[in-house]
C-alpha positions as CSV (number, residue, x, y, z in Angstrom):
1,M,16.6,67.5,-13.0
2,I,14.7,69.5,-15.7
3,L,15.6,73.1,-16.4
4,T,13.4,75.5,-18.4
5,A,14.4,78.8,-19.9
6,A,12.7,81.5,-22.0
7,T,15.5,81.1,-24.5
8,L,17.3,77.8,-25.2
9,V,20.1,77.5,-27.8
10,A,20.4,73.8,-28.4
11,D,21.1,71.4,-31.3
12,G,18.2,70.7,-33.5
13,L,15.8,73.1,-31.8
14,P,14.6,76.6,-32.7
15,V,16.0,79.4,-30.5
16,G,13.2,80.1,-28.0
17,P,11.5,78.7,-25.0
18,G,12.8,75.2,-24.1
19,W,13.9,72.7,-21.6
20,V,16.8,70.4,-20.8
21,E,16.7,67.2,-18.7
22,V,19.9,66.3,-16.8
23,S,20.7,63.0,-15.1
24,G,23.9,62.9,-13.2
25,D,26.6,64.6,-15.4
26,R,24.8,64.0,-18.7
27,I,22.1,65.7,-20.8
28,V,19.4,63.0,-21.4
29,A,16.8,65.0,-23.3
30,T,16.0,68.5,-24.7
31,G,12.9,70.0,-26.1
32,A,11.2,73.2,-27.3
33,G,8.3,74.7,-25.4
34,T,7.1,73.3,-22.1
35,P,8.2,69.9,-20.7
36,A,5.7,67.2,-19.9
37,A,6.9,67.1,-16.2
38,P,7.2,70.2,-14.0
39,P,10.7,71.6,-14.0
40,E,12.9,71.5,-10.9
41,V,14.7,74.6,-12.1
42,D,12.8,77.5,-13.8
43,L,15.4,79.9,-15.2
44,G,12.7,82.4,-16.0
45,D,13.7,84.9,-18.7
46,G,17.2,83.4,-18.9
47,V,19.2,82.5,-22.0
48,L,20.5,78.9,-21.7
49,V,23.6,78.0,-23.8
50,P,26.3,75.4,-23.7
51,G,29.3,75.7,-21.4
52,F,32.1,77.7,-23.1
53,V,35.3,76.1,-24.4
54,D,38.4,78.2,-24.3
55,M,41.2,76.7,-26.4
56,H,43.7,79.5,-25.7
57,V,44.0,80.9,-22.2
58,H,47.2,81.6,-20.1
59,G,45.6,82.2,-16.7
60,G,43.4,84.4,-14.5
61,A,42.6,85.5,-10.9
62,G,46.3,86.3,-10.5
63,A,47.5,82.8,-11.5
64,A,49.4,81.8,-14.6
65,F,49.5,78.4,-16.2
66,P,53.1,78.8,-17.4
67,D,54.2,79.0,-13.8
68,G,53.6,75.3,-13.4
69,D,51.9,75.6,-10.0
70,A,49.0,73.1,-9.7
71,D,47.2,75.1,-7.0
72,A,47.5,78.3,-8.9
73,A,46.3,76.6,-12.1
74,L,43.2,75.4,-10.3
75,R,42.5,79.0,-9.1
76,A,42.7,80.1,-12.7
77,V,40.4,77.3,-13.8
78,A,37.9,78.1,-11.1
79,F,37.9,81.8,-12.1
80,H,37.2,81.1,-15.7
81,R,34.7,78.4,-14.9
82,A,32.7,80.9,-12.8
83,H,32.5,83.0,-16.0
84,G,31.1,80.1,-18.0
85,T,34.2,78.4,-19.3
86,T,33.5,74.7,-18.4
87,S,36.4,73.4,-20.7
88,T,39.8,75.1,-20.4
89,V,43.0,74.4,-22.3
90,A,46.0,75.7,-20.4
91,S,48.2,77.7,-22.7
92,L,52.0,78.0,-22.0
93,V,54.6,80.3,-23.4
94,A,58.1,80.0,-24.8
95,A,60.4,78.6,-22.1
96,G,63.4,76.3,-21.8
97,P,63.1,72.6,-22.5
98,D,63.3,71.4,-18.9
99,E,60.9,74.1,-17.7
100,L,58.4,73.3,-20.3
101,L,58.5,69.6,-19.6
102,K,58.2,70.1,-15.9
103,T,55.2,72.4,-16.4
104,V,53.5,69.9,-18.7
105,D,54.1,67.1,-16.2
106,T,52.5,69.2,-13.4
107,L,49.5,70.2,-15.4
108,A,49.0,66.7,-16.8
109,D,47.6,65.7,-13.4
110,L,44.9,68.3,-13.8
111,V,44.2,67.0,-17.3
112,A,43.8,63.5,-15.9
113,D,41.5,64.7,-13.2
114,G,39.3,66.5,-15.8
115,E,40.0,69.9,-14.4
116,L,41.8,70.9,-17.7
117,A,40.9,69.8,-21.2
118,G,44.5,69.7,-22.2
119,V,47.7,71.8,-22.5
120,H,48.5,74.1,-25.4
121,L,52.2,74.8,-26.1
122,E,52.3,78.2,-27.7
123,G,55.9,78.1,-28.7
124,P,58.8,78.1,-28.2
125,W,59.0,77.3,-32.0
126,L,57.9,80.8,-33.1
127,A,59.2,83.5,-35.4
128,A,61.5,86.0,-33.7
129,G,59.9,88.9,-35.6
130,R,56.4,87.9,-34.5
131,C,57.1,86.8,-31.0
132,G,54.6,89.2,-29.4
133,A,54.8,88.8,-25.6
134,H,57.0,85.7,-25.7
135,D,60.6,85.8,-24.4
136,P,62.7,86.1,-27.6
137,R,65.6,84.4,-25.8
138,Q,63.7,81.2,-25.6
139,L,62.7,80.9,-29.3
140,R,64.3,78.1,-31.2
141,D,63.8,75.6,-34.1
142,P,61.8,72.5,-33.2
143,D,64.0,69.7,-32.1
144,P,62.4,66.3,-32.7
145,G,63.6,64.8,-29.5
146,E,62.3,67.7,-27.4
147,L,59.0,67.8,-29.2
148,D,58.5,64.0,-28.8
149,R,59.2,64.2,-25.1
150,L,56.6,67.0,-24.6
151,L,54.0,65.2,-26.7
152,R,54.5,62.0,-24.7
153,A,54.4,63.8,-21.3
154,G,51.5,63.2,-19.0
155,D,50.1,60.4,-21.2
156,G,49.3,62.8,-24.0
157,A,48.3,65.9,-22.0
158,V,49.4,68.2,-24.8
159,R,46.3,68.8,-27.0
160,M,47.6,71.6,-29.2
161,V,51.0,73.1,-30.3
162,T,51.4,76.5,-32.0
163,L,54.5,77.0,-34.1
164,A,55.9,79.0,-37.0
165,P,56.3,76.7,-40.0
166,E,59.2,78.7,-41.4
167,R,61.5,77.6,-38.6
168,A,63.9,74.9,-39.6
169,G,62.1,71.6,-39.4
170,G,58.8,73.3,-39.1
171,L,56.9,71.2,-41.5
172,D,58.3,68.0,-40.1
173,A,57.2,69.2,-36.6
174,V,53.7,69.7,-37.9
175,R,53.6,66.1,-39.0
176,R,55.0,64.8,-35.7
177,I,52.4,66.8,-33.7
178,V,49.5,65.4,-35.8
179,D,50.9,61.8,-35.7
180,A,51.0,62.1,-31.9
181,G,47.3,62.9,-31.9
182,A,47.6,66.6,-31.0
183,V,46.4,69.6,-33.0
184,A,49.0,71.5,-34.9
185,A,48.4,75.3,-35.0
186,L,50.1,78.0,-37.0
187,G,50.9,81.3,-35.3
188,H,53.5,83.9,-34.4
189,T,54.7,83.5,-37.9
190,D,56.1,85.3,-41.0
191,A,55.3,82.4,-43.2
192,S,54.4,83.1,-46.8
193,Y,51.1,82.2,-48.3
194,A,52.7,79.2,-50.1
195,L,54.5,77.9,-47.0
196,T,51.3,78.2,-44.9
197,R,49.5,76.1,-47.5
198,D,52.2,73.5,-47.3
199,A,51.9,73.4,-43.5
200,I,48.1,72.9,-43.8
201,D,48.7,70.1,-46.2
202,A,51.1,68.6,-43.6
203,G,48.3,68.5,-41.1
204,A,48.0,71.9,-39.4
205,S,44.4,72.6,-38.6
206,V,44.2,75.8,-36.5
207,G,45.3,79.4,-37.0
208,T,46.4,80.9,-33.6
209,H,44.8,84.3,-32.9
210,L,44.3,85.2,-36.6
211,F,45.9,88.5,-37.7
212,N,47.7,88.9,-34.3
213,A,51.4,88.2,-34.4
214,M,51.5,87.1,-38.0
215,A,52.5,88.7,-41.3
216,P,49.8,91.1,-42.5
217,V,47.8,90.7,-45.7
218,H,49.5,92.3,-48.7
219,H,48.0,92.4,-52.2
220,R,51.1,90.8,-53.7
221,E,51.8,88.4,-50.8
222,P,48.6,87.3,-49.1
223,G,50.5,85.8,-46.2
224,P,49.4,83.3,-43.6
225,A,46.0,84.9,-42.8
226,V,44.6,84.4,-46.2
227,A,45.9,80.8,-46.5
228,L,44.3,79.9,-43.2
229,L,41.0,81.6,-44.0
230,E,40.5,80.0,-47.4
231,D,41.0,76.4,-46.4
232,D,38.0,74.5,-45.0
233,R,40.3,72.2,-43.0
234,V,41.4,75.1,-40.7
235,T,39.7,76.6,-37.7
236,V,40.8,80.1,-37.0
237,E,41.0,81.7,-33.5
238,L,39.9,85.2,-32.9
239,V,40.3,87.3,-29.7
240,T,36.9,89.0,-29.9
241,D,37.6,91.5,-27.1
242,G,37.4,94.5,-29.4
243,L,41.1,95.3,-28.9
244,H,43.0,92.5,-30.7
245,V,40.7,92.6,-33.7
246,H,38.2,95.2,-34.8
247,P,34.6,93.9,-34.7
248,A,34.1,94.7,-38.4
249,L,37.0,92.4,-39.2
250,W,35.8,89.5,-37.1
251,E,32.3,89.9,-38.6
252,H,34.0,89.6,-42.1
253,V,35.8,86.5,-41.0
254,V,32.7,84.9,-39.7
255,R,30.8,85.7,-43.0
256,S,33.7,84.4,-45.1
257,A,34.7,81.3,-43.2
258,G,31.4,80.4,-41.5
259,T,30.7,79.8,-37.8
260,G,31.9,76.3,-38.0
261,R,35.5,77.5,-38.6
262,V,35.9,80.4,-36.1
263,A,36.7,80.0,-32.4
264,A,36.5,82.9,-30.0
265,V,39.4,82.7,-27.5
266,T,40.3,84.9,-24.5
267,D,44.1,84.6,-24.7
268,A,43.6,85.7,-21.1
269,M,46.6,86.1,-18.7
270,A,46.9,86.2,-15.0
271,A,45.5,89.7,-14.7
272,A,42.0,88.6,-15.8
273,G,39.7,89.3,-12.9
274,M,42.3,91.4,-11.1
275,P,43.0,95.1,-10.6
276,D,45.3,97.1,-12.9
277,G,48.9,96.7,-12.0
278,E,52.1,94.8,-12.7
279,Y,52.0,91.1,-13.7
280,H,54.0,88.6,-15.7
281,L,53.6,86.3,-18.6
282,G,56.3,83.7,-18.4
283,A,59.5,85.7,-18.0
284,M,58.0,88.9,-19.4
285,R,56.8,91.8,-17.3
286,V,53.3,93.0,-18.1
287,T,51.6,96.2,-17.2
288,V,47.8,96.3,-17.1
289,S,46.1,99.7,-17.4
290,D,42.3,100.1,-17.9
291,G,42.1,96.3,-18.3
292,V,44.6,96.2,-21.2
293,A,47.7,94.1,-20.8
294,R,50.9,95.3,-22.5
295,L,54.6,94.5,-22.2
296,A,56.2,96.7,-19.6
297,A,59.0,99.1,-20.3
298,G,62.4,97.5,-20.9
299,S,60.9,94.5,-22.7
300,D,63.6,94.3,-25.5
301,G,62.2,97.4,-27.2
302,R,58.8,95.9,-27.5
303,A,57.2,97.8,-24.6
304,G,53.6,98.5,-25.3
305,A,53.0,95.3,-27.3
306,I,49.7,93.6,-26.4
307,A,50.4,90.7,-23.9
308,G,47.3,88.6,-24.0
309,S,44.1,89.9,-22.5
310,T,42.1,90.2,-19.3
311,A,38.9,88.9,-21.0
312,T,36.5,86.2,-19.9
313,T,34.5,84.1,-22.4
314,D,31.1,85.4,-21.2
315,A,32.2,88.9,-22.1
316,L,33.3,87.6,-25.6
317,F,30.0,85.9,-26.0
318,A,28.1,89.2,-25.4
319,K,30.4,91.1,-27.8
320,V,29.9,88.6,-30.6
321,V,26.1,88.9,-30.2
322,R,26.1,92.7,-30.0
323,H,28.3,93.2,-33.1
324,A,26.4,90.6,-35.2
325,A,24.5,92.2,-38.1
326,V,21.9,89.4,-38.0
327,P,18.7,88.8,-36.1
328,R,19.1,88.0,-32.4
329,E,18.3,84.3,-32.8
330,D,21.0,84.0,-35.4
331,A,23.4,86.1,-33.4
332,L,22.9,83.8,-30.4
333,R,23.6,80.7,-32.5
334,R,26.7,82.4,-33.9
335,A,28.0,83.2,-30.4
336,V,27.4,79.6,-29.3
337,A,29.3,78.3,-32.2
338,L,32.3,80.6,-31.7
339,T,32.5,80.2,-27.9
340,A,31.6,76.5,-27.5
341,T,30.8,74.3,-30.5
342,T,33.6,75.2,-32.9
343,P,36.5,75.2,-30.4
344,A,35.3,71.8,-29.0
345,R,35.3,70.3,-32.4
346,A,38.6,71.8,-33.4
347,L,40.1,70.1,-30.3
348,G,38.3,66.8,-30.7
349,L,36.3,67.2,-27.5
350,A,33.3,65.1,-28.5
351,D,30.9,65.5,-25.5
352,V,31.0,69.2,-24.9
353,G,30.3,72.4,-26.8
354,T,26.6,71.8,-27.5
355,I,23.3,71.1,-25.6
356,A,22.3,67.7,-26.9
357,P,21.4,64.3,-25.5
358,G,24.4,62.3,-24.4
359,G,26.6,65.4,-23.9
360,R,28.1,66.4,-20.6
361,A,25.8,68.7,-18.8
362,D,27.8,71.9,-19.1
363,L,25.3,74.8,-19.1
364,V,25.6,78.6,-18.9
365,V,22.6,80.8,-17.9
366,L,22.7,84.4,-19.1
367,G,20.2,87.2,-18.5
368,P,18.3,88.8,-21.5
369,E,21.0,91.4,-21.5
370,L,23.6,88.6,-21.7
371,R,25.1,89.0,-18.3
372,L,26.1,85.7,-16.7
373,R,23.8,84.3,-14.0
374,E,24.6,80.7,-13.4
375,V,27.0,78.0,-14.5
376,Y,26.6,74.2,-14.4
377,R,29.5,71.8,-15.1
378,A,28.7,68.1,-15.4
379,G,25.3,68.8,-13.9
380,V,26.6,70.6,-10.8
381,R,26.1,74.3,-10.2
382,V,29.4,76.1,-10.0
383,T,30.0,78.4,-7.1
384,P,31.0,81.8,-8.2
385,T,34.5,83.0,-7.2
């Protein structure tokens, strides 16, 4: 199958008219201009980009990954896939040891089947003062035995772990995570600049939703954000929904760190794609109003705190392009890097995140105005939900 589009954003090609040849689930060739053979699929004035990779998402379509229900998890995956996210990492929240292990075991089957790209443990080893929408009763120091059991569960289904390095045993936990082949991420933390640097030296390579749920930058104590931003070994997540981080700040981060180090994430919860109302994130009650998710009244005095998002990655892509103070071609490349290439590389997903020969045929078709039109995953057109 050969697809043509008025705008193709692919590795090694100028942004403009181009084509992609797909055989089975693989991309076998790409090119600029017009292909030698007539295309089977002419996307007209469409913008053809790689399938999105969301490395931090808790659910959608009324379903939450932390609930540990396989059918519900598939519903969330299908919802986000229909919005262009062809690689999803299921993010959990702070919970008890047995509950976490049971949830990882359940989701591991979806990882083995290729429905999920892995599991992300966001906690429970987080700072109490920066716990955000996590249940403070479940926060604890990392126990080596518990951590090892979770890292071994489901034949290595856990792909990333977020923790606060200032917790007792935090630096050792970073080393254990990396030694197990998973990604160690720093977040929900009050760590100092110096301790964050130590955690990076120990192997941490991701900053979880930069600026959110971490100590702010201070002129006498730069804190974790500056340490994460200045180190080329680190990829930083940004929730580019316009609520979690001001667009001017994410533009500054992209200019400072470069597109190869910034990953746009949804941090979406079950209410994504659903009406306003009452939901939950783990054990915490969440109220969604005008599409904004916040902890409900009675949440340990933290009512009103942001509780994830209701975003989808196609919406994030459009926001990144619209707020980029660069020519449109450069803005499209930037958005592809943030929503696909960079998160894929940060997670070690070798065959997704770009349009290039040999890669999995994950493709997203947008209109000129950047509204989603079609999604292909492994060469198969996804049915919208």
